[in-house]
C-alpha positions as CSV (number, residue, x, y, z in Angstrom):
1,M,-14.3,10.5,-21.5
2,T,-13.1,7.7,-18.8
3,N,-15.9,7.4,-16.2
4,V,-13.6,7.6,-12.8
5,I,-14.5,8.6,-9.1
6,D,-14.6,12.1,-8.0
7,T,-11.2,11.6,-6.1
8,E,-9.7,11.2,-9.6
9,R,-11.1,14.2,-10.9
10,V,-8.8,17.1,-11.9
11,L,-9.8,20.9,-11.2
12,V,-8.3,23.3,-13.9
13,W,-8.2,27.1,-12.9
14,A,-6.9,29.2,-15.8
15,P,-8.5,32.6,-15.7
16,R,-6.9,33.9,-18.8
17,G,-7.9,32.8,-22.7
18,R,-8.5,29.4,-23.2
19,D,-6.1,27.9,-21.2
20,A,-8.8,26.0,-19.1
21,S,-10.8,24.8,-22.0
22,L,-7.6,23.6,-23.9
23,A,-6.4,21.8,-20.8
24,V,-9.6,20.3,-19.8
25,H,-9.7,19.0,-23.4
26,L,-6.2,17.4,-23.4
27,L,-6.8,15.8,-20.2
28,E,-10.3,14.4,-21.2
29,R,-9.0,13.3,-24.5
30,N,-6.3,11.2,-22.7
31,G,-8.6,9.5,-20.4
32,F,-8.8,11.8,-17.3
33,C,-12.0,13.3,-15.7
34,A,-11.3,17.3,-15.6
35,Q,-13.4,20.1,-14.6
36,A,-12.7,23.8,-15.4
37,C,-13.2,26.2,-12.2
38,S,-14.6,29.6,-12.4
39,G,-12.9,31.0,-9.6
40,V,-10.8,30.6,-6.3
41,E,-14.4,29.7,-4.6
42,D,-15.3,27.1,-7.3
43,L,-11.9,25.6,-6.7
44,I,-12.0,25.5,-3.0
45,D,-15.5,23.7,-3.4
46,G,-14.0,21.0,-5.4
47,L,-10.7,20.4,-3.4
48,R,-12.9,18.0,-0.7
49,D,-13.1,15.2,-3.1
50,A,-11.0,15.8,-6.2
51,G,-7.7,14.4,-6.9
52,C,-5.5,17.4,-7.9
53,A,-5.5,20.9,-9.2
54,L,-3.7,22.3,-12.4
55,L,-3.6,26.3,-12.0
56,T,-1.7,28.9,-13.7
57,Q,0.6,31.2,-12.1
58,E,-1.5,34.4,-12.6
59,A,-4.4,32.8,-11.0
60,L,-2.6,33.1,-7.5
61,T,-3.2,36.5,-6.5
62,P,-2.7,37.3,-3.1
63,V,-6.3,37.1,-2.2
64,A,-6.7,33.6,-4.0
65,R,-3.8,32.6,-2.2
66,E,-5.0,33.6,1.3
67,R,-8.4,31.8,0.8
68,L,-6.5,28.7,-0.7
69,A,-4.1,28.6,2.3
70,E,-7.2,29.1,4.5
71,A,-9.1,26.1,3.1
72,L,-6.0,23.8,3.2
73,S,-5.6,24.7,6.8
74,S,-8.5,22.7,7.6
75,Q,-7.5,19.5,5.7
76,P,-7.4,16.3,7.9
77,P,-4.0,15.2,8.9
78,W,-3.7,12.5,6.4
79,S,-4.5,15.0,3.4
80,D,-1.9,16.8,1.4
81,F,-3.8,17.9,-1.8
82,P,-1.5,18.2,-4.8
83,F,-1.1,21.1,-7.1
84,I,0.3,21.6,-10.5
85,V,1.4,25.1,-11.3
86,F,2.2,26.6,-14.6
87,A,4.8,28.8,-14.0
88,P,6.4,31.9,-16.0
89,R,9.2,31.0,-18.9
90,A,12.7,31.0,-17.4
91,G,13.6,34.8,-17.0
92,E,10.0,35.8,-16.4
93,T,9.2,36.8,-13.0
94,I,5.9,37.2,-11.3
95,A,5.8,39.0,-7.9
96,G,5.1,36.5,-4.9
97,A,5.5,33.3,-7.0
98,A,7.6,31.7,-4.0
99,G,5.0,33.0,-1.7
100,A,2.4,31.6,-3.7
101,W,4.0,28.0,-3.9
102,R,4.8,27.9,-0.1
103,A,0.9,28.6,0.6
104,L,-0.3,25.7,-1.3
105,G,2.2,23.3,0.0
106,N,2.2,20.2,-2.2
107,V,3.2,21.9,-5.7
108,T,4.7,20.6,-8.9
109,V,5.9,23.4,-10.9
110,L,5.7,23.0,-14.8
111,E,7.6,25.8,-16.7
112,R,5.9,27.0,-19.9
113,P,5.9,26.1,-22.5
114,T,5.0,22.9,-21.2
115,Q,4.8,19.7,-23.8
116,S,1.5,17.5,-23.4
117,R,3.3,14.3,-22.3
118,T,5.3,16.4,-19.3
119,L,1.6,17.8,-18.2
120,L,0.0,14.4,-18.4
121,S,2.8,12.8,-16.7
122,A,2.5,15.5,-13.6
123,V,-1.2,14.8,-13.2
124,S,-0.9,11.2,-13.3
125,A,1.8,11.4,-10.6
126,A,-0.1,13.7,-8.5
127,L,-3.3,11.4,-8.8
128,R,-1.1,8.5,-7.8
129,A,0.1,10.3,-4.9
130,R,-3.5,11.5,-3.8
131,R,-4.7,7.8,-4.0
132,R,-2.0,6.7,-1.7
133,Q,-3.0,9.3,0.7
134,Y,-6.6,7.8,0.8
135,E,-5.2,4.3,1.3
136,G,-3.3,5.8,4.3
137,K,-6.7,7.3,5.6
138,D,-8.4,3.9,5.3
139,A,-5.4,2.2,7.1
140,I,-5.6,4.6,9.8
141,Q,-9.4,4.0,10.2
142,R,-8.6,0.4,10.3
143,R,-6.0,0.7,13.0
144,D,-8.2,3.0,15.1
145,Q,-11.2,0.5,14.8
146,F,-8.6,-2.5,15.8
147,L,-7.1,-0.6,18.8
148,A,-10.9,0.2,19.9
149,M,-11.9,-3.5,19.6
150,L,-8.8,-4.3,21.5
151,G,-8.9,-2.0,24.6
152,H,-12.7,-3.6,24.7
153,E,-11.3,-7.1,24.8
154,L,-8.4,-6.4,27.1
155,R,-11.1,-5.0,29.6
156,N,-12.9,-8.6,30.1
157,P,-9.9,-10.2,31.4
158,L,-8.4,-7.7,33.5
159,A,-12.0,-7.4,35.4
160,A,-11.8,-11.2,36.0
161,I,-8.2,-11.1,37.3
162,T,-8.9,-8.1,39.6
163,L,-11.8,-9.9,40.9
164,A,-9.7,-13.1,41.8
165,I,-7.4,-11.1,43.3
166,D,-9.8,-9.2,45.6
167,M,-11.4,-12.6,46.4
168,M,-8.1,-14.0,47.5
169,K,-7.4,-10.9,49.7
170,A,-10.7,-11.7,51.5
171,E,-10.1,-15.3,52.2
172,N,-7.8,-16.2,55.2
173,S,-7.0,-19.4,53.9
174,G,-5.0,-18.1,50.6
175,A,-5.7,-18.4,47.1
176,S,-8.0,-21.5,45.9
177,E,-7.0,-23.8,43.0
178,K,-9.8,-22.4,41.1
179,Q,-9.0,-18.7,41.7
180,R,-5.3,-19.5,40.6
181,A,-6.7,-21.2,37.4
182,I,-8.6,-18.1,36.5
183,I,-5.6,-16.0,36.8
184,A,-3.4,-18.1,34.9
185,R,-6.0,-18.7,31.9
186,Q,-6.8,-14.9,32.0
187,A,-3.2,-13.8,32.1
188,K,-2.4,-16.0,29.2
189,H,-5.3,-14.3,27.3
190,L,-3.9,-11.2,28.2
191,A,-0.6,-11.9,26.6
192,R,-2.1,-13.0,23.5
193,L,-3.9,-9.6,23.1
194,V,-0.7,-7.6,23.9
195,D,0.9,-9.6,21.0
196,D,-1.8,-8.6,18.7
197,L,-1.5,-4.8,20.0
198,L,2.3,-5.2,19.0
199,D,1.0,-6.3,15.7
200,V,-0.1,-2.6,15.0
201,S,3.1,-1.9,13.5
202,R,2.2,-4.5,10.7
203,I,-1.0,-3.1,10.2
204,T,0.3,0.6,9.9
């Protein structure tokens, strides 16, 4: 089995028969890190650091859907956890199927019977999408750090300019050469900081 980080782990929840063990075996044989879940609570515990989840339609009982929807509602704004659901064959129906998929949000549906290469392709796509979400999270953190630093840097020239203006107001003879030089210098510095602020769009 390939040694990968937790964020690449695939959770598998298939409560009937040997579906879970077969899926885990297939995934691990093809280089994925997979973990079988014993129930909805086990699945929810794994959502925090896994890459995607593979479920069977029959696992999504009303109680399971409610618990999953509750857990997903607490995701951070950057997160949209991917699910892959094995659906019934064409012509078969399971009550609440559409509602189950809506409750999960980010769902890829695979109709049974599913070929191995189709499943592996869907898992690869889900993990790739999840990886992009983590990259987006990191970009947001870098942006916030940049803005916090920039805000701090803006305070210093603004304080100097404000002080110079207050001194000019207190003098009857008008602005001195030194005070005008301070204002000019700090104004240029502010202009550069504003240019940096406009570069936030590039960072994003």
